[in-house]
N, C-alpha and C positions, 0 to 999 in steps of 0.2 A: 248459250250459245256468247263466246265471244263478238266483239264488236270487230270491226275489219279493223287493221292496224295500217297505216299509212306511213313506213320509214320516211318517207322525206319530208315529212310534214315534222315542226320544230315540235319536241316534247316538251310537258309542258310545266311552268316552272315552279317554285315554291308560293303557299298560299301568302295574301296578304291581309292579318298580320302575319309574321311570320309564326310556325310552328312545326314541328319535327314530324318526320314522315309514322303514316300507321303501318300497320301488319299490310304486304301487297294481298290484294285479293286471291282465291284459291282460286287454284286451276289444277284441273282432276287430271290434265296431261300437259305436253306441248301441244302448243306454241307456250311456253310459258312467260312472264315478263320478261327475264332477262333472255330469251331468243328473242324478242320483239327490240330489245336496246342494242342486242349485237346488230342487228340489223339496222338499226336507226344510225348506229354510229358515224358510217362515212358521209351523211348528210347533215352531222351533228359538226363533224369536225371541217366542211367545209364553211359553215355557220359562223362556228365560230375561231375560227384563224380570220376570216372575213372583218368579223366585228373589230379583232385586236389590231389589226392594221397602221391606225391612227398613229400619227407619231407626236401625237400630242395626248394620245388616251392613255390606259391605266397600263396596260401593258411597256408602253414606252417609260413612264415614271419608274416604275419597278426597274427598267432595263437599267435608266440614268441611275437608282439609287444601287443597285448591282456594281455598276461599274465604279461607282463613288466609292464604295465601301471595300472595294477591290483595290484600287487604287492608292488609297489611305493604308492601305492593309490591316483594316478591321474586319473584325468576323464577320459575313455572312453564312449562318446558319438557315438549313431548310427543316421542317420538323412536322409532324403529322401522327397520326396512330392506323394502324391493320391499311386497308386498299391506301389511303391517303398517305399513310407513311411510304409505303411503295412508289408511290406517285412523286414524295417528296424524294427519295433515291434518285428517281428517273430524273429529276429536275435537277438533280445536283452533276450527273451525267453530262447534260443538256449546258446546264451554265460553264462546266467547267472547261469544256470544248468551246464557247461562244469567248469565253475570257482569252482562251489559248489564240483563238484568231484573232481576236482583237486586240493583242498584245499587252493583255493586263496578268497582274499575277493572281494565282488560282490558289495557292498554299491557305488561307485561311476561309476558304470554301468546306463547309461540310455540311451532313446532317445530323439528327439529332431524333431519337424517338424524344415524343413530347411530354409524357410522364417526369423521365428523366431530367427531359430540360426545364419542366418547371420547378426540378428541385435545385437547379445549379444552372440560373439565367445568364446570359450574357450581358454585360452593362455595356456595350457600346456597338459601333457596328450597325448591323441590318437581322432579321430574325422573317424570315417566310413562313408560313404555316400555311397545310394545306386541310382543308376541309368538306367535305361535299358539300351537307347542309348544314355549316357552319355553327353546328351545336355538341361539337366533339369537347366534354369536359377539359380532356388532361391538354389536349390543343390549344384551348382559349386560355388553361390556365399559365399554359408558357407564353403563351402572347403577352398576360396580365404581368406576370412575375417580369420576363426582361424589360416590356417598355418600361413597369414601375424601377426598373434597373439602371434604364438607364438607353438601352436599344430603341430604334428605331422598326418599326414593326409590321409586313404587310400579310395579306391573307390570298391566298385564290381559291373563292367558292363561287357558291350557286348566286347568291345574291347577298348586295351589301346591305341587307336588312336584317341579316341573321345575327344572333347575339354576338360571334367573333368576327365580322364586321363592326362591330363598335370599338373594338380592340387593336385594329389596324389603323395607320396611318397612311397605307395605300391600300386599296381591295382591287381583285383583277375577278371579276365576273366572270360563269361559267354558261350561267339563264338557266339553263334545261335541267330537270330534275331526273335524276335515276330512278326507274317503277319498280326493279326490283331492290331488293333487300341484299344480294348477292351482285353486287354492284363491280357494272363494268364501266356505265359513264360516267362514276365518280374515280375510276383511276385512266381513264381516256382524255377527259376533258381538262385534268390539272395538264398532263401532260401536254397537250396543245398550245398549253396555254405559256408552260416553260418553253415549248418552240419558238412562239412567239417574242416572250421575252429575249429570248437568246437571238435571235434573229435582228431585234433591236440593237442589240448588244454587238454582232459581229458582221450586220451589215449582208449575211444570206436568208434572203429571206426566204419562206417555205409557201410555195401557193397553195393556196387553200385546194383548189383542183385534183393538184398532185399529192397532196393527203389524201383527200376523198380516195380520190381514184387505188393507192397504197393500200389503205385501210379496207376498201369494198371487196379486195382481191383477196385480204386474209378471211373475210366474211364469208367469201366464197368455196370456202375448202371443206363445205361439211362433210362430204364423202368421206374425203384423207381422215377427220376429226372422227365421225364413226366408226369406222374399221377401226381405228388404237381404240375408242372406247370399246372397240368388241371382246378385245383380246386381252382388257382392262378392268372389266367387270366385278370379277370376282380376287381380284389380288390382295393380299393379305394389305401391304404399305404400296405406298406414293412418293416415289423420290425424284425431285426435280434437280437437276446440275447446269450451272453455267460459268461464264466469266466473261470480263468485261462488262459492256452498259447491258448485256442481257440478264447481268445479276438481278436489278428489279423486277423485272418479267417473272426468274425465275421465282422468288419470293410470293409474286402474285398471282401465281400458279399455285403455288403452295396452299395459300390461303381460299383460292378460290374452289377448289377441290374438298378442301374441308367442310369448305361453308357450305357448297352446292352438294355434295356426293356423300358426306360422311366418311370417308375415307382416311386413315388417320395419312399424315402427309409429314415430309422435313426437306428442306431444302439444304445445297450444300452447293460451296462454291469447287470447283472445276478440282484442282488442285486439295483442296483437303478431301475431298472423299477419296483421290485415290492412296491418300497419307496414311488414311487407316481404317476406311468404313465400311470396308467390303467383306468383314466377317457377319456382318448384320443380313446380308441380301442373299436373295436365290430364287429359286424361280416360281416362287410366289411374290416377286416383286414388281412392279412397275417402276419403269424409269424411263423420265425425259429430260435428252439433250437441248438444252436451248443454244443454239449457235447461228447469230448471223448479225454478228458487230463487228463491222470491217475493218478498225482497228486492232492491230495486232493478228491479223484474222491468221496467219501461216502460222506462228507458233498456237493458237488456242486449237484448230482445227487438229494438226497432228498430236497434241495431248491429247484430245477428244477422242481420236480416235484408240488409244490407249485403254481410255473409260471404255470404249465401246467394246473391244477387245477383250478385256479382264469381265464384262460383264457378262460375254457370249460366253464365255469359259463358267460362268455359273448359271446359265442356263435361266437369264433375267429376262421378262419382256423388255426389250425397250423399242422406244422410240424418240423422235427427233423435230422439232421445229427447227428448221435448217432455211440459210440464206441458198437461193437458188443456184446461185454458182459452187456449193459445197455438197450437191446432189450427184454429179459424176467421181467426186471425190472420195465420197463415204462409200463404202460399198453396202448395196440393199443389206447383204445377208445381218450387218450389222446392226439395224435400227429392224427385228423383225415384226415387230407392231406396227410399224409405217414410219411416214413421215408427214409431215405438212413443209410444203416450203414458202418460202416469203422472198417477194420480188427483192432485188440487192437496194433498188432508187440512189445511184451513185451519183446524183444532183441533189440530193438531200445530203447534211451533216452525219456523219457518223450514228453520234446515239438516237440523232433524232429518227433514222432511217429503219436504225433495230427497233427500239421502242416501239414506234407507229405500225410498222409492221409486223411484229411478235403479240398485240394488244389483241388483237381479236382472232386469231390463231388459238392461244390460251385459254382466252373466253368460249370459244367453240368449243376447243377441248373438255374442258369443263362441263359445257350443257349436255351434249350428246355422251359425256360419260354419266350424269347425272339419270338421264335419260335409260342408258345402259343398267343402273342400277338400282332405277327404280326409285328415283328419289325427288322431289322437286326441290330445285335451287331457290326458288324466290324468298320464303322465310327464315332463311338458314335454321331450320330447323325449330325455330319460335312456334311453328306452330303446333309442338311439342308440348302441354300444359309441364311436362319433368322440365322442358330446355328454357320455356319460357320461366319457368320460374328461378333458373340456374341463371339465366340473364337478367333476371331483375334485379336476384340478390348481388350478382357482381356490380349492378351499376345502383344499387343503394347507397 
């Protein structure tokens, strides 16, 4: 029997001395560890944002380093692998918006995949790594290469005792450890950290209670997620389409679905998909549109209607994660598998509102799809000896 889980209690941190996590304990059915991590996200958001409000703390120091590099026209590179890479992409969206609000240039800000950055390091400016546990080899290699080349380094991670933290001049710690290997905390926590850094740059504060409420709303959409999952359970392929600040969320949903449900999945930018990928879809395709970004919304919404009409003509099973104001503007028949609505959160900066608002819905959709397909998302299939052997071969 599972021990009663308290979603409002802080999650355990990493061991001391640090070591990477073991495979999550096996559960025969829900609630999975992933289920509980989604339930824990509202409370974690409030705690983490409150811990990073200090004007002299690590988030403020990283904000100062970002602003200094931007003002000097030096590179600002954000990097990571897997879920952490998607959080890094989200961080670029948040930092770009914050720098613009502060009247600072953004031309030198970009994201790089960690392995590629380790092979072609930057020799000046600032590198910000994202790694949930702080032990990802490629991310640590990128930090080491860039630091040796002359760049200043920072890391957003769970603890300053991790291997990656020893390679960073500034460490922003998120404290609480994801208990599932199908990471949800590992995605949300660094986005919250970037939101705190962005607030220090722009002066547009992110209220911890406001963030908690927004994420709680998304985590409460279980009925909508279950309805979509039921329509998608026997699909042949899973497609995610997004635009603007929703693109990191789209990439993360693809990774979560592949890890947690084993359904072959792919991400496409909105216009890229419409440019030439329609021949590969049919009535066995499951498609999710993510459309929550306020910036450029009218054009994104109109082009998304073109996408949905084209998908309907091919009888694609279509669902959406939509900002609430778009509910009345997107005909129900164009999302035949259902939709999850996200509050617009107009009091938050557009990328912060979009990325925080969509995080729990995309994770909840994955978890309910895992249930519908009869998979356990927690071990990302490494409880199967063949897949464990494959993982060990890849990590050799």
